[in-house]
TILOSE-766064 format. One line per 4 residues: number of its first residue (from 0); for each residue x, y, z of N, C-alpha, C, CB. Coordinates in nm, 3 decimals, decimal comma, padded with zeros to 5 digits, always signed. Glycine has a CB too. Layout:
N
NUM	X Y Z X Y Z X Y Z X Y Z  ...
END
This chain:
233
0	+27,763 -05,810 +20,786 +27,813 -05,819 +20,909 +27,962 -05,861 +20,919 +27,730 -05,904 +20,979  +28,062 -05,783 +20,975 +28,185 -05,803 +20,963 +28,254 -05,896 +21,042 +28,234 -05,702 +20,971  +28,337 -05,968 +20,965 +28,399 -06,112 +21,074 +28,481 -06,035 +21,172 +28,522 -06,252 +20,988  +28,480 -06,129 +21,286 +28,581 -06,070 +21,399 +28,707 -06,113 +21,353 +28,556 -06,123 +21,556
4	+28,802 -06,036 +21,370 +28,928 -06,056 +21,328 +29,028 -06,160 +21,444 +28,984 -05,902 +21,308  +29,076 -06,247 +21,413 +29,151 -06,345 +21,496 +29,315 -06,292 +21,502 +29,133 -06,506 +21,423  +29,354 -06,252 +21,570 +29,500 -06,242 +21,589 +29,610 -06,344 +21,577 +29,514 -06,202 +21,699  +29,725 -06,338 +21,540 +29,832 -06,458 +21,529 +29,942 -06,429 +21,614 +29,891 -06,481 +21,383
8	+29,937 -06,487 +21,734 +30,077 -06,424 +21,805 +30,220 -06,562 +21,775 +30,032 -06,398 +22,026  +30,275 -06,476 +21,791 +30,421 -06,582 +21,756 +30,536 -06,506 +21,823 +30,467 -06,602 +21,563  +30,678 -06,570 +21,806 +30,780 -06,489 +21,873 +30,852 -06,449 +21,729 +30,883 -06,576 +21,999  +30,928 -06,361 +21,764 +31,026 -06,259 +21,679 +31,126 -06,244 +21,753 +30,977 -06,117 +21,643
12	+31,238 -06,280 +21,731 +31,390 -06,245 +21,778 +31,376 -06,243 +21,927 +31,453 -06,089 +21,720  +31,305 -06,348 +21,982 +31,255 -06,347 +22,133 +31,208 -06,267 +22,203 +31,322 -06,369 +22,205  +31,087 -06,159 +22,090 +31,011 -06,101 +22,168 +30,864 -06,151 +22,112 +31,043 -05,949 +22,170  +30,751 -06,123 +22,178 +30,614 -06,154 +22,153 +30,551 -06,058 +22,049 +30,538 -06,148 +22,283
16	+30,532 -06,113 +21,930 +30,466 -06,022 +21,853 +30,328 -06,096 +21,807 +30,561 -05,975 +21,733  +30,227 -05,984 +21,749 +30,112 -06,050 +21,733 +30,069 -05,981 +21,568 +29,999 -06,018 +21,875  +30,042 -06,065 +21,463 +30,012 -06,038 +21,338 +29,855 -06,015 +21,331 +30,066 -06,148 +21,249  +29,808 -05,895 +21,278 +29,674 -05,889 +21,261 +29,640 -05,912 +21,108 +29,624 -05,756 +21,315
20	+29,502 -05,951 +21,108 +29,466 -05,988 +20,961 +29,445 -05,851 +20,904 +29,327 -06,090 +20,943  +29,442 -05,736 +20,961 +29,424 -05,627 +20,873 +29,535 -05,557 +20,842 +29,337 -05,543 +20,917  +29,665 -05,627 +20,873 +29,791 -05,600 +20,829 +29,864 -05,513 +20,934 +29,785 -05,536 +20,695  +29,844 -05,476 +21,074 +29,934 -05,433 +21,160 +30,004 -05,533 +21,257 +29,872 -05,338 +21,226
24	+30,114 -05,485 +21,326 +30,188 -05,554 +21,393 +30,166 -05,517 +21,519 +30,307 -05,550 +21,356  +30,140 -05,584 +21,616 +30,154 -05,513 +21,751 +30,247 -05,594 +21,838 +30,012 -05,496 +21,826  +30,318 -05,517 +21,901 +30,419 -05,573 +22,022 +30,357 -05,515 +22,151 +30,591 -05,516 +22,006  +30,328 -05,633 +22,223 +30,236 -05,620 +22,365 +30,335 -05,579 +22,446 +30,158 -05,762 +22,432
28	+30,439 -05,625 +22,477 +30,507 -05,588 +22,593 +30,530 -05,438 +22,576 +30,639 -05,672 +22,613  +30,545 -05,404 +22,443 +30,576 -05,262 +22,425 +30,457 -05,148 +22,389 +30,676 -05,263 +22,315  +30,358 -05,203 +22,420 +30,230 -05,174 +22,377 +30,263 -05,069 +22,271 +30,131 -05,128 +22,495  +30,306 -05,107 +22,148 +30,313 -05,066 +22,028 +30,253 -05,109 +21,915 +30,407 -05,065 +22,008
32	+30,221 -05,023 +21,804 +30,140 -05,074 +21,683 +30,219 -05,013 +21,573 +29,976 -05,029 +21,679  +30,270 -05,137 +21,474 +30,362 -05,125 +21,391 +30,260 -05,130 +21,243 +30,483 -05,246 +21,419  +30,287 -05,000 +21,150 +30,202 -05,015 +21,030 +30,303 -04,963 +20,940 +30,055 -04,938 +21,028  +30,297 -05,035 +20,798 +30,391 -04,997 +20,686 +30,329 -04,955 +20,581 +30,475 -05,096 +20,642
36	+30,393 -04,850 +20,504 +30,369 -04,810 +20,359 +30,233 -04,796 +20,317 +30,428 -04,903 +20,269  +30,171 -04,694 +20,397 +30,027 -04,643 +20,400 +30,012 -04,572 +20,269 +29,995 -04,542 +20,527  +30,105 -04,501 +20,186 +30,098 -04,436 +20,089 +29,975 -04,357 +20,050 +30,130 -04,510 +20,012  +29,964 -04,265 +20,155 +29,862 -04,173 +20,148 +29,842 -04,096 +19,973 +29,906 -04,059 +20,274
40	+29,736 -04,060 +19,964 +29,722 -03,980 +19,824 +29,807 -04,048 +19,678 +29,792 -03,817 +19,857  +29,808 -04,184 +19,702 +29,863 -04,246 +19,573 +29,783 -04,241 +19,473 +29,898 -04,375 +19,581  +29,609 -04,234 +19,481 +29,550 -04,205 +19,384 +29,545 -04,095 +19,299 +29,471 -04,221 +19,412  +29,571 -03,996 +19,407 +29,535 -03,844 +19,332 +29,710 -03,830 +19,271 +29,467 -03,676 +19,480
44	+29,817 -03,892 +19,319 +29,922 -03,906 +19,233 +29,919 -03,923 +19,123 +29,983 -03,973 +19,254  +29,835 -04,077 +19,096 +29,810 -04,144 +18,960 +29,709 -04,027 +18,889 +29,730 -04,314 +18,977  +29,644 -03,955 +18,938 +29,533 -03,871 +18,873 +29,614 -03,761 +18,787 +29,426 -03,797 +18,994  +29,716 -03,708 +18,860 +29,819 -03,607 +18,809 +29,882 -03,681 +18,687 +29,938 -03,563 +18,927
48	+29,911 -03,791 +18,698 +29,957 -03,867 +18,582 +29,896 -03,912 +18,468 +29,996 -03,958 +18,618  +29,758 -03,887 +18,498 +29,646 -03,898 +18,380 +29,599 -04,053 +18,430 +29,716 -03,884 +18,188  +29,626 -04,098 +18,518 +29,565 -04,268 +18,533 +29,463 -04,207 +18,646 +29,703 -04,431 +18,602  +29,326 -04,216 +18,587 +29,213 -04,154 +18,683 +29,154 -04,279 +18,756 +29,085 -04,066 +18,595
52	+29,180 -04,274 +18,910 +29,169 -04,371 +18,984 +29,075 -04,305 +19,073 +29,294 -04,427 +19,035  +28,974 -04,367 +19,137 +28,897 -04,324 +19,253 +28,944 -04,255 +19,360 +28,846 -04,417 +19,304  +28,948 -04,116 +19,380 +29,061 -04,048 +19,482 +28,990 -04,081 +19,628 +29,085 -03,854 +19,454  +28,972 -04,218 +19,665 +28,928 -04,245 +19,805 +29,019 -04,313 +19,887 +28,811 -04,320 +19,809
56	+29,152 -04,344 +19,819 +29,237 -04,452 +19,896 +29,268 -04,382 +20,026 +29,383 -04,500 +19,816  +29,299 -04,270 +20,037 +29,376 -04,206 +20,189 +29,260 -04,245 +20,255 +29,423 -04,018 +20,213  +29,125 -04,214 +20,242 +29,013 -04,201 +20,374 +28,989 -04,366 +20,370 +28,837 -04,084 +20,341  +28,989 -04,442 +20,279 +28,978 -04,583 +20,299 +29,070 -04,634 +20,404 +29,003 -04,652 +20,174
60	+29,220 -04,608 +20,384 +29,331 -04,627 +20,444 +29,314 -04,594 +20,597 +29,432 -04,550 +20,376  +29,285 -04,454 +20,601 +29,245 -04,406 +20,741 +29,153 -04,465 +20,804 +29,207 -04,286 +20,746  +29,047 -04,493 +20,769 +28,928 -04,552 +20,833 +28,985 -04,690 +20,883 +28,796 -04,567 +20,727  +29,048 -04,798 +20,807 +29,116 -04,923 +20,833 +29,240 -04,892 +20,979 +29,198 -04,972 +20,666
64	+29,301 -04,787 +20,948 +29,365 -04,755 +21,056 +29,313 -04,724 +21,168 +29,428 -04,677 +21,035  +29,230 -04,634 +21,176 +29,141 -04,616 +21,287 +29,070 -04,742 +21,372 +29,037 -04,536 +21,231  +29,043 -04,830 +21,285 +28,960 -04,927 +21,339 +29,081 -05,025 +21,406 +28,854 -05,000 +21,218  +29,215 -05,041 +21,346 +29,299 -05,138 +21,425 +29,368 -05,040 +21,516 +29,405 -05,235 +21,333
68	+29,363 -04,930 +21,543 +29,398 -04,852 +21,683 +29,299 -04,874 +21,751 +29,421 -04,700 +21,686  +29,171 -04,847 +21,709 +29,073 -04,911 +21,846 +29,070 -05,007 +21,894 +28,958 -04,919 +21,845  +29,082 -05,126 +21,809 +29,116 -05,280 +21,868 +29,218 -05,299 +21,968 +29,162 -05,373 +21,760  +29,355 -05,230 +21,940 +29,455 -05,285 +21,993 +29,507 -05,134 +22,091 +29,563 -05,358 +21,866
72	+29,430 -05,024 +22,079 +29,488 -04,920 +22,196 +29,600 -04,902 +22,246 +29,444 -04,930 +22,297  +29,668 -04,901 +22,141 +29,841 -04,893 +22,160 +29,887 -04,736 +22,231 +29,928 -04,907 +21,975  +29,995 -04,777 +22,313 +30,046 -04,609 +22,348 +30,129 -04,578 +22,230 +30,153 -04,583 +22,504  +30,226 -04,652 +22,142 +30,295 -04,610 +22,046 +30,237 -04,650 +21,917 +30,420 -04,650 +22,065
76	+30,258 -04,573 +21,837 +30,233 -04,621 +21,695 +30,330 -04,568 +21,602 +30,097 -04,584 +21,646  +30,405 -04,666 +21,508 +30,526 -04,636 +21,458 +30,497 -04,676 +21,285 +30,652 -04,727 +21,547  +30,484 -04,581 +21,223 +30,426 -04,587 +21,094 +30,575 -04,576 +21,009 +30,302 -04,457 +21,064  +30,570 -04,722 +20,937 +30,711 -04,775 +20,906 +30,747 -04,724 +20,749 +30,713 -04,956 +20,919
80	+30,746 -04,568 +20,738 +30,802 -04,536 +20,619 +30,701 -04,537 +20,500 +30,913 -04,626 +20,597  +30,705 -04,451 +20,391 +30,628 -04,449 +20,270 +30,485 -04,447 +20,301 +30,660 -04,563 +20,182  +30,495 -04,367 +20,413 +30,321 -04,318 +20,482 +30,276 -04,206 +20,381 +30,319 -04,231 +20,677  +30,358 -04,136 +20,310 +30,289 -04,028 +20,221 +30,343 -04,071 +20,057 +30,346 -03,850 +20,275
84	+30,287 -04,069 +19,970 +30,309 -04,129 +19,835 +30,414 -04,057 +19,787 +30,192 -04,125 +19,738  +30,437 -03,920 +19,801 +30,532 -03,837 +19,771 +30,529 -03,723 +19,863 +30,523 -03,800 +19,639  +30,661 -03,614 +19,821 +30,660 -03,514 +19,889 +30,555 -03,383 +19,913 +30,755 -03,486 +19,854  +30,421 -03,410 +19,800 +30,357 -03,323 +19,787 +30,200 -03,390 +19,851 +30,378 -03,274 +19,641
88	+30,204 -03,502 +19,871 +30,109 -03,568 +19,894 +30,005 -03,494 +20,006 +30,165 -03,694 +19,929  +30,036 -03,453 +20,119 +29,952 -03,392 +20,235 +29,882 -03,259 +20,174 +30,054 -03,353 +20,375  +29,956 -03,182 +20,086 +29,872 -03,068 +19,998 +29,766 -03,104 +19,941 +29,939 -03,010 +19,892  +29,756 -03,247 +19,892 +29,631 -03,297 +19,793 +29,541 -03,359 +19,897 +29,674 -03,420 +19,663
92	+29,553 -03,375 +20,011 +29,441 -03,427 +20,092 +29,332 -03,367 +20,143 +29,481 -03,472 +20,183  +29,202 -03,417 +20,119 +29,090 -03,344 +20,155 +29,093 -03,303 +20,308 +28,968 -03,425 +20,120  +29,036 -03,200 +20,347 +29,049 -03,140 +20,473 +28,978 -03,245 +20,587 +28,978 -02,987 +20,466  +28,889 -03,297 +20,544 +28,835 -03,426 +20,643 +28,954 -03,527 +20,659 +28,693 -03,518 +20,569
96	+29,046 -03,561 +20,568 +29,117 -03,651 +20,586 +29,255 -03,607 +20,691 +29,141 -03,698 +20,449  +29,267 -03,478 +20,649 +29,392 -03,418 +20,723 +29,331 -03,416 +20,869 +29,447 -03,253 +20,662  +29,217 -03,360 +20,900 +29,153 -03,378 +21,038 +29,183 -03,498 +21,115 +29,014 -03,377 +21,026  +29,133 -03,610 +21,034 +29,123 -03,763 +21,056 +29,266 -03,811 +21,117 +29,089 -03,846 +20,904
100	+29,368 -03,779 +20,995 +29,509 -03,827 +21,057 +29,517 -03,741 +21,167 +29,646 -03,813 +20,958  +29,527 -03,631 +21,170 +29,579 -03,517 +21,289 +29,518 -03,589 +21,418 +29,506 -03,333 +21,268  +29,409 -03,642 +21,435 +29,308 -03,688 +21,543 +29,374 -03,827 +21,569 +29,135 -03,695 +21,491  +29,432 -03,881 +21,484 +29,464 -04,034 +21,516 +29,619 -04,024 +21,559 +29,438 -04,148 +21,370
104	+29,715 -03,945 +21,507 +29,821 -03,904 +21,590 +29,821 -03,872 +21,728 +29,863 -03,814 +21,543  +29,726 -03,771 +21,752 +29,674 -03,720 +21,868 +29,622 -03,795 +21,971 +29,591 -03,645 +21,838  +29,589 -03,917 +21,929 +29,508 -04,026 +22,033 +29,609 -04,133 +22,069 +29,365 -04,108 +21,957  +29,737 -04,097 +22,043 +29,820 -04,169 +22,129 +29,918 -04,105 +22,198 +29,877 -04,261 +22,069
108	+29,998 -04,170 +22,311 +30,121 -04,099 +22,366 +30,229 -04,066 +22,288 +30,175 -04,167 +22,460  +30,264 -04,188 +22,188 +30,388 -04,126 +22,108 +30,352 -04,203 +21,960 +30,567 -04,172 +22,185  +30,371 -04,125 +21,863 +30,365 -04,168 +21,722 +30,472 -04,128 +21,649 +30,251 -04,123 +21,656  +30,551 -04,234 +21,568 +30,688 -04,202 +21,525 +30,669 -04,230 +21,369 +30,812 -04,298 +21,604
112	+30,712 -04,125 +21,289 +30,717 -04,184 +21,104 +30,842 -04,175 +21,098 +30,640 -04,087 +20,960  +30,875 -04,318 +21,066 +30,991 -04,360 +21,014 +30,994 -04,307 +20,849 +30,999 -04,522 +21,037  +31,145 -04,254 +20,792 +31,160 -04,205 +20,699 +31,162 -04,296 +20,597 +31,246 -04,136 +20,709  +31,072 -04,289 +20,468 +31,081 -04,414 +20,390 +31,126 -04,341 +20,254 +30,931 -04,511 +20,382
116	+31,125 -04,388 +20,135 +31,229 -04,385 +20,028 +31,110 -04,262 +19,944 +31,278 -04,575 +19,935  +30,983 -04,278 +19,941 +30,873 -04,204 +19,898 +30,864 -04,075 +19,989 +30,744 -04,293 +19,905  +30,894 -04,080 +20,098 +30,873 -03,952 +20,198 +30,999 -03,952 +20,291 +30,722 -03,964 +20,298  +31,104 -03,904 +20,236 +31,237 -03,895 +20,324 +31,221 -03,784 +20,426 +31,373 -03,863 +20,232
120	+31,108 -03,694 +20,398 +31,086 -03,581 +20,502 +30,935 -03,591 +20,540 +31,125 -03,426 +20,440  +30,866 -03,665 +20,597 +30,740 -03,647 +20,635 +30,685 -03,543 +20,689 +30,715 -03,721 +20,698  +30,564 -03,477 +20,629 +30,528 -03,331 +20,668 +30,512 -03,327 +20,854 +30,357 -03,285 +20,576  +30,562 -03,236 +20,863 +30,564 -03,207 +21,055 +30,427 -03,182 +21,100 +30,660 -03,049 +21,115
124	+30,356 -03,116 +21,009 +30,239 -03,048 +21,078 +30,114 -03,155 +21,156 +30,167 -02,954 +20,953  +30,104 -03,286 +21,106 +30,064 -03,398 +21,152 +30,076 -03,412 +21,289 +30,120 -03,489 +21,094  +30,210 -03,386 +21,349 +30,231 -03,421 +21,498 +30,351 -03,559 +21,492 +30,057 -03,471 +21,578  +30,373 -03,585 +21,598 +30,457 -03,714 +21,597 +30,586 -03,651 +21,583 +30,425 -03,828 +21,475
128	+30,710 -03,764 +21,577 +30,824 -03,740 +21,550 +30,901 -03,798 +21,468 +30,867 -03,738 +21,629  +30,973 -03,773 +21,368 +31,052 -03,819 +21,252 +31,187 -03,929 +21,292 +31,110 -03,676 +21,180  +31,193 -04,037 +21,257 +31,331 -04,092 +21,269 +31,379 -04,192 +21,149 +31,338 -04,169 +21,404  +31,482 -04,185 +21,163 +31,519 -04,289 +21,031 +31,529 -04,435 +21,060 +31,665 -04,256 +20,966
132	+31,565 -04,477 +21,218 +31,535 -04,601 +21,250 +31,478 -04,596 +21,433 +31,682 -04,695 +21,212  +31,409 -04,686 +21,462 +31,387 -04,712 +21,593 +31,423 -04,825 +21,671 +31,281 -04,702 +21,604  +31,462 -04,831 +21,785 +31,482 -04,948 +21,853 +31,376 -04,982 +21,984 +31,626 -04,938 +21,898  +31,324 -05,090 +21,965 +31,238 -05,154 +22,077 +31,252 -05,282 +22,130 +31,119 -05,157 +22,043
136	+31,326 -05,277 +22,237 +31,366 -05,397 +22,303 +31,468 -05,449 +22,202 +31,243 -05,501 +22,337  +31,461 -05,587 +22,159 +31,565 -05,654 +22,078 +31,535 -05,638 +21,925 +31,572 -05,808 +22,116  +31,427 -05,547 +21,921 +31,394 -05,498 +21,762 +31,419 -05,396 +21,675 +31,290 -05,485 +21,745  +31,483 -05,369 +21,620 +31,527 -05,263 +21,522 +31,418 -05,216 +21,406 +31,655 -05,319 +21,450
140	+31,340 -05,111 +21,392 +31,260 -05,049 +21,280 +31,323 -04,989 +21,197 +31,173 -04,965 +21,312  +31,305 -04,999 +21,055 +31,332 -04,933 +20,950 +31,250 -04,947 +20,832 +31,445 -04,956 +20,924  +31,248 -04,859 +20,730 +31,175 -04,891 +20,633 +31,246 -04,980 +20,523 +31,125 -04,774 +20,585  +31,356 -04,964 +20,469 +31,411 -05,065 +20,368 +31,490 -05,157 +20,458 +31,507 -04,998 +20,246
144	+31,437 -05,287 +20,438 +31,517 -05,412 +20,479 +31,676 -05,431 +20,427 +31,435 -05,536 +20,423  +31,759 -05,475 +20,544 +31,890 -05,471 +20,491 +31,903 -05,586 +20,428 +31,994 -05,451 +20,582  +32,000 -05,622 +20,326 +31,996 -05,734 +20,276 +32,116 -05,802 +20,359 +32,004 -05,728 +20,124  +32,109 -05,938 +20,338 +32,194 -05,997 +20,463 +32,145 -06,042 +20,588 +32,277 -05,908 +20,505
148	+32,202 -06,088 +20,674 +32,155 -06,132 +20,803 +32,142 -05,997 +20,891 +32,258 -06,243 +20,870  +32,018 -05,964 +20,961 +31,983 -05,846 +21,035 +31,878 -05,909 +21,149 +31,914 -05,721 +20,931  +31,925 -05,984 +21,242 +31,821 -06,048 +21,328 +31,769 -05,932 +21,389 +31,872 -06,159 +21,435  +31,633 -05,919 +21,459 +31,586 -05,838 +21,515 +31,512 -05,732 +21,420 +31,679 -05,798 +21,593
152	+31,508 -05,745 +21,286 +31,481 -05,632 +21,228 +31,329 -05,645 +21,155 +31,601 -05,601 +21,130  +31,261 -05,505 +21,184 +31,130 -05,497 +21,116 +31,147 -05,430 +21,013 +31,023 -05,443 +21,184  +31,092 -05,447 +20,905 +31,108 -05,329 +20,744 +30,999 -05,349 +20,705 +31,221 -05,356 +20,601  +31,004 -05,255 +20,591 +30,868 -05,244 +20,522 +30,925 -05,254 +20,364 +30,774 -05,083 +20,563
156	+30,866 -05,180 +20,304 +30,945 -05,147 +20,139 +30,909 -05,235 +20,038 +31,114 -05,161 +20,134  +30,912 -05,350 +20,059 +30,890 -05,462 +19,968 +30,772 -05,523 +19,954 +30,964 -05,554 +19,993  +30,664 -05,489 +20,001 +30,488 -05,514 +20,015 +30,475 -05,658 +20,014 +30,383 -05,447 +19,877  +30,547 -05,752 +20,094 +30,536 -05,898 +20,046 +30,396 -05,955 +20,023 +30,602 -05,987 +20,146
160	+30,373 -06,059 +19,945 +30,230 -06,109 +19,950 +30,309 -06,276 +19,893 +30,083 -06,003 +19,821  +30,208 -06,388 +19,938 +30,224 -06,502 +19,927 +30,137 -06,567 +19,803 +30,203 -06,549 +20,051  +30,176 -06,662 +19,719 +30,085 -06,737 +19,634 +30,074 -06,874 +19,678 +30,126 -06,735 +19,494  +29,976 -06,902 +19,701 +29,968 -07,045 +19,734 +29,856 -07,123 +19,655 +29,943 -07,060 +19,885
164	+29,893 -07,255 +19,622 +29,835 -07,348 +19,532 +29,783 -07,452 +19,589 +29,916 -07,391 +19,443  +29,655 -07,494 +19,566 +29,616 -07,655 +19,629 +29,443 -07,656 +19,576 +29,635 -07,669 +19,856  +29,425 -07,773 +19,565 +29,273 -07,812 +19,546 +29,246 -07,756 +19,404 +29,163 -07,743 +19,669  +29,301 -07,753 +19,316 +29,302 -07,711 +19,172 +29,290 -07,541 +19,168 +29,167 -07,789 +19,087
168	+29,318 -07,457 +19,268 +29,319 -07,311 +19,245 +29,429 -07,258 +19,348 +29,167 -07,243 +19,270  +29,462 -07,138 +19,300 +29,557 -07,061 +19,356 +29,506 -06,934 +19,471 +29,627 -07,005 +19,232  +29,561 -06,886 +19,550 +29,508 -06,775 +19,610 +29,655 -06,721 +19,635 +29,402 -06,800 +19,743  +29,640 -06,569 +19,609 +29,749 -06,478 +19,636 +29,693 -06,342 +19,702 +29,827 -06,450 +19,501
172	+29,763 -06,337 +19,801 +29,729 -06,215 +19,947 +29,859 -06,165 +19,993 +29,648 -06,292 +20,107  +29,845 -06,067 +20,050 +29,928 -05,973 +20,129 +29,967 -06,071 +20,205 +29,867 -05,848 +20,202  +30,078 -06,052 +20,298 +30,153 -06,133 +20,414 +30,262 -06,062 +20,476 +30,214 -06,264 +20,365  +30,291 -06,081 +20,588 +30,371 -06,055 +20,685 +30,535 -06,195 +20,643 +30,256 -06,076 +20,852
176	+30,620 -06,129 +20,586 +30,731 -06,221 +20,556 +30,808 -06,238 +20,684 +30,824 -06,168 +20,439  +30,855 -06,364 +20,721 +30,953 -06,378 +20,843 +31,018 -06,519 +20,864 +30,876 -06,344 +20,976  +31,131 -06,516 +20,891 +31,211 -06,642 +20,949 +31,199 -06,651 +21,097 +31,370 -06,635 +20,914  +31,147 -06,579 +21,171 +31,124 -06,608 +21,296 +31,224 -06,504 +21,352 +31,144 -06,762 +21,334
180	+31,344 -06,422 +21,300 +31,436 -06,352 +21,353 +31,426 -06,233 +21,295 +31,554 -06,405 +21,345  +31,361 -06,195 +21,190 +31,319 -06,061 +21,130 +31,191 -06,105 +21,063 +31,431 -05,990 +21,022  +31,161 -05,953 +21,019 +31,007 -05,947 +20,958 +31,000 -05,828 +20,851 +30,885 -05,915 +21,086  +30,922 -05,894 +20,742 +30,917 -05,770 +20,647 +30,772 -05,738 +20,668 +30,960 -05,798 +20,478
184	+30,689 -05,627 +20,677 +30,561 -05,619 +20,707 +30,489 -05,572 +20,559 +30,543 -05,517 +20,835  +30,364 -05,630 +20,573 +30,293 -05,618 +20,447 +30,242 -05,439 +20,429 +30,150 -05,740 +20,454  +30,224 -05,434 +20,296 +30,203 -05,266 +20,281 +30,027 -05,255 +20,307 +30,260 -05,195 +20,088  +29,988 -05,160 +20,387 +29,892 -05,142 +20,448 +29,775 -05,028 +20,345 +29,952 -05,093 +20,590
188	+29,850 -04,963 +20,272 +29,762 -04,890 +20,214 +29,678 -04,935 +20,098 +29,821 -04,793 +20,184  +29,550 -04,850 +20,081 +29,480 -04,930 +19,993 +29,471 -04,954 +19,836 +29,386 -04,903 +20,022  +29,581 -04,869 +19,766 +29,615 -04,906 +19,668 +29,797 -04,939 +19,619 +29,544 -04,815 +19,608  +29,810 -04,990 +19,751 +29,937 -05,074 +19,721 +29,926 -05,217 +19,684 +30,023 -05,073 +19,835
192	+30,040 -05,249 +19,590 +30,022 -05,403 +19,514 +30,107 -05,466 +19,614 +30,084 -05,429 +19,334  +30,175 -05,566 +19,554 +30,264 -05,671 +19,618 +30,361 -05,749 +19,569 +30,201 -05,750 +19,662  +30,475 -05,774 +19,614 +30,558 -05,856 +19,566 +30,610 -05,974 +19,613 +30,633 -05,801 +19,544  +30,617 -06,105 +19,559 +30,578 -06,202 +19,580 +30,720 -06,271 +19,656 +30,513 -06,254 +19,456
196	+30,700 -06,350 +19,751 +30,780 -06,362 +19,851 +30,884 -06,456 +19,771 +30,709 -06,415 +19,987  +30,844 -06,534 +19,678 +30,970 -06,580 +19,592 +31,041 -06,522 +19,497 +30,950 -06,673 +19,532  +31,023 -06,396 +19,512 +31,103 -06,296 +19,443 +31,250 -06,298 +19,496 +31,039 -06,156 +19,461  +31,370 -06,272 +19,413 +31,503 -06,270 +19,470 +31,513 -06,188 +19,587 +31,598 -06,226 +19,376
200	+31,440 -06,059 +19,585 +31,497 -05,945 +19,695 +31,434 -06,007 +19,804 +31,450 -05,769 +19,676  +31,364 -06,130 +19,809 +31,348 -06,193 +19,971 +31,452 -06,246 +20,003 +31,244 -06,300 +20,004  +31,483 -06,342 +19,909 +31,627 -06,427 +19,941 +31,756 -06,352 +19,963 +31,664 -06,521 +19,821  +31,745 -06,245 +19,912 +31,875 -06,143 +19,947 +31,863 -06,100 +20,087 +31,880 -05,999 +19,851
204	+31,722 -06,118 +20,126 +31,735 -06,040 +20,300 +31,714 -06,171 +20,377 +31,586 -05,900 +20,357  +31,678 -06,263 +20,347 +31,646 -06,399 +20,477 +31,742 -06,496 +20,421 +31,459 -06,485 +20,488  +31,818 -06,497 +20,287 +31,900 -06,594 +20,266 +31,833 -06,721 +20,181 +31,950 -06,630 +20,400  +31,700 -06,696 +20,186 +31,613 -06,802 +20,118 +31,458 -06,741 +20,095 +31,610 -06,944 +20,217
208	+31,371 -06,820 +20,071 +31,230 -06,790 +20,071 +31,189 -06,778 +20,250 +31,140 -06,926 +19,977  +31,110 -06,664 +20,260 +31,059 -06,668 +20,396 +30,939 -06,741 +20,428 +31,038 -06,545 +20,438  +30,897 -06,775 +20,547 +30,775 -06,816 +20,562 +30,685 -06,691 +20,574 +30,767 -06,907 +20,675  +30,542 -06,714 +20,531 +30,455 -06,607 +20,501 +30,334 -06,641 +20,622 +30,402 -06,609 +20,326
212	+30,287 -06,526 +20,688 +30,200 -06,496 +20,770 +30,071 -06,445 +20,664 +30,263 -06,392 +20,878  +29,987 -06,524 +20,613 +29,909 -06,481 +20,465 +29,780 -06,411 +20,593 +29,843 -06,664 +20,311  +29,741 -06,305 +20,524 +29,652 -06,208 +20,554 +29,519 -06,275 +20,487 +29,700 -06,058 +20,499  +29,411 -06,335 +20,560 +29,283 -06,382 +20,522 +29,198 -06,251 +20,576 +29,243 -06,537 +20,591
216	+29,061 -06,292 +20,521 +28,950 -06,186 +20,558 +28,925 -06,158 +20,702 +28,816 -06,231 +20,503  +28,960 -06,271 +20,773 +28,961 -06,246 +20,915 +29,055 -06,289 +21,011 +28,860 -06,286 +20,960  +29,140 -06,376 +20,971 +29,256 -06,443 +21,015 +29,383 -06,439 +20,946 +29,228 -06,563 +21,027  +29,485 -06,471 +21,011 +29,609 -06,495 +20,955 +29,648 -06,667 +20,942 +29,712 -06,411 +21,048
220	+29,684 -06,704 +20,806 +29,740 -06,816 +20,781 +29,845 -06,854 +20,763 +29,710 -06,849 +20,721  +29,936 -06,907 +20,853 +30,076 -06,949 +20,858 +30,088 -07,020 +20,718 +30,113 -07,048 +20,991  +30,220 -06,993 +20,650 +30,215 -07,090 +20,525 +30,381 -07,094 +20,546 +30,137 -07,022 +20,347  +30,425 -07,235 +20,528 +30,562 -07,248 +20,526 +30,639 -07,203 +20,383 +30,587 -07,393 +20,559
224	+30,736 -07,155 +20,385 +30,801 -07,149 +20,258 +30,810 -07,234 +20,145 +30,899 -07,137 +20,280  +30,777 -07,360 +20,178 +30,793 -07,464 +20,087 +30,669 -07,442 +20,022 +30,818 -07,607 +20,143  +30,580 -07,427 +20,073 +30,440 -07,406 +20,001 +30,405 -07,288 +19,922 +30,339 -07,407 +20,096  +30,473 -07,200 +19,944 +30,458 -07,079 +19,853 +30,488 -07,097 +19,693 +30,556 -06,970 +19,907
228	+30,456 -07,053 +19,596 +30,479 -07,047 +19,472 +30,499 -06,935 +19,394 +30,403 -07,099 +19,429  +30,594 -06,905 +19,320 +30,593 -06,768 +19,215 +30,472 -06,762 +19,122 +30,729 -06,768 +19,110  +30,484 -06,632 +19,102 +30,369 -06,582 +19,016 +30,383 -06,662 +18,890 +30,373 -06,420 +18,986  +30,293 -06,687 +18,821 +30,293 -06,751 +18,679 +30,289 -06,892 +18,729 +30,430 -06,715 +18,574
232	+30,281 -06,987 +18,823 +30,258 -07,087 +18,862 +30,122 -07,159 +18,922 +30,337 -07,081 +18,921
END
């Protein structure tokens, strides 16, 4: 039996936001769902390079994404960049996966592909519109986070993870990184790794280690920056 997911609501730059334990962010006032770094066909890309991984990451990612859309029923979906692992990823997708992604895009009123560094020109044949950035209320969505203050920014790219130590053991998991004024999304793709929020890359954005909304199996665990530890500790 699958555990029922419990959402975590919080304020982000004055807007109500909901973090889902499956790795999507919902903006209820906008009826929008945000997902980042899907990296479709990362597995087949590694296969071309001689690293043979099971070629089912796209299907797994699509199944999880379909579940999230079914739960939240958004009017708008924003894919926050690096949706496709490279410029030729769509040509390697299985026909059933192409059909499923097309159906997902068609299932909502508006689907926006934000350009990423892996996919600066997302393939047009799935539908939706392509943007470099997107403003929603007080929020500005883009793929790569701005270094320095950027109130209201929601970005991806860094694949945040948090490591927490306690009671003789440590746990490392994907997370939403935030200080309440801006947020960096976790990577959603099945084969995406993660960068510890204690890495200097996050301090360059937030000015310090950010707090983490850590993704558990069925709920979000808010973890203060002071409780996050670097890898290797």
